[in-house]
C-alpha positions in Angstrom: 61.1 80.1 78.5 62.2 80.8 82.1 64.4 77.7 82.1 66.3 78.9 79.0 66.9 82.4 80.6 68.1 80.8 83.8 70.3 78.4 81.9 71.8 81.3 79.9 72.4 83.2 83.2 74.2 80.1 84.6 76.5 80.0 81.6 77.3 83.7 81.9 77.9 83.3 85.7 80.2 80.3 85.0 82.2 82.2 82.4 82.5 85.2 84.7 83.7 83.0 87.5 86.3 81.3 85.4 87.4 84.7 84.1 87.9 86.0 87.6 89.8 82.9 88.6 92.1 83.3 85.6 92.7 87.0 86.5 93.4 86.1 90.1 95.9 83.5 89.1 97.7 85.9 86.7 97.9 88.6 89.4 99.0 86.1 92.0 101.8 84.9 89.7 103.2 88.4 89.2 103.1 89.2 92.9 104.5 85.8 94.1 107.4 86.5 91.7 107.7 90.0 93.1 107.9 88.7 96.7 110.4 86.0 95.7 112.5 88.7 93.9 112.6 90.8 97.0 113.6 87.9 99.1 116.4 86.8 96.7 117.7 90.4 96.5 117.9 90.5 100.3 119.8 87.2 100.2 122.2 88.3 97.5 122.9 91.5 99.4 123.6 89.5 102.5 126.2 87.2 100.8 127.7 90.1 98.9 129.6 88.0 96.3 131.4 89.9 93.5 130.6 87.3 90.8 129.4 88.9 87.6 126.5 86.4 87.2 125.3 87.4 90.7 125.4 91.0 89.8 123.4 90.4 86.6 120.8 88.5 88.6 120.6 91.2 91.2 120.0 93.8 88.4 117.2 91.7 86.9 115.6 91.4 90.3 115.9 95.1 91.0 114.3 95.9 87.7 111.4 93.5 88.3 110.8 94.9 91.8 110.9 98.5 90.5 108.5 97.5 87.6 105.9 96.1 90.0 106.4 98.9 92.5 105.7 101.4 89.7 102.5 99.4 88.7 101.4 99.5 92.3 101.9 103.3 92.4 99.8 103.8 89.3 96.8 101.9 90.7 93.9 103.8 92.2 93.8 103.8 96.0 91.1 101.0 96.3 92.9 98.8 93.8 96.3 99.4 95.5 94.9 98.6 98.9 93.2 95.5 97.6 96.3 94.1 95.7 98.6 94.8 98.6 96.3 93.2 101.2 95.2 90.3 99.1 98.5 89.3 97.5 101.4 90.8 99.4 100.5 91.3 103.1 97.8 88.8 103.7 98.3 86.1 101.1 97.3 83.3 103.5 94.6 85.3 105.2 91.8 85.6 102.7 89.4 87.1 105.3 91.4 90.3 105.9 88.6 92.4 104.2 85.7 91.3 106.5 86.4 93.9 109.1 86.3 96.8 106.7 84.3 95.8 103.6 81.0 94.2 103.0 80.9 91.2 100.6 79.5 93.1 97.5 82.1 95.9 97.9 84.9 93.4 98.2 83.9 91.7 95.0 83.4 95.0 93.2 86.9 96.2 94.3 88.4 92.8 93.5 87.1 92.9 89.9 88.3 96.4 89.2 91.7 95.9 91.0 92.4 92.7 89.0 91.5 94.4 85.7 93.5 97.5 86.5 96.6 95.6 87.6 96.5 93.4 84.5 96.0 96.5 82.3 99.3 97.8 83.4 101.3 94.6 83.3 100.0 93.0 80.1 
């Protein structure tokens, strides 16, 4: 009997981990595109070409940046801090949280931040 319960727990744990991985990948995709859009917009402003296609591209980039900025503003404080630190500021430094959060708090905030962000964008 114990073995079955433990096996069931492992299945739930595996499903939960794959769900978190999927959510992290979705959020990362939005925010990678956001950072690329900001960089492209800076580049396009620097070359200041009057081509109509370039202006249309700039408009699309501006709208996407504004959309993500609005989503970030709608997030609760903890979610916003998490998303900015995890995906925008410290994308390559995944230990940014260790100086201010314990492990269980990090995972709790991560779960709610991913869910909240995806709720607004999907």
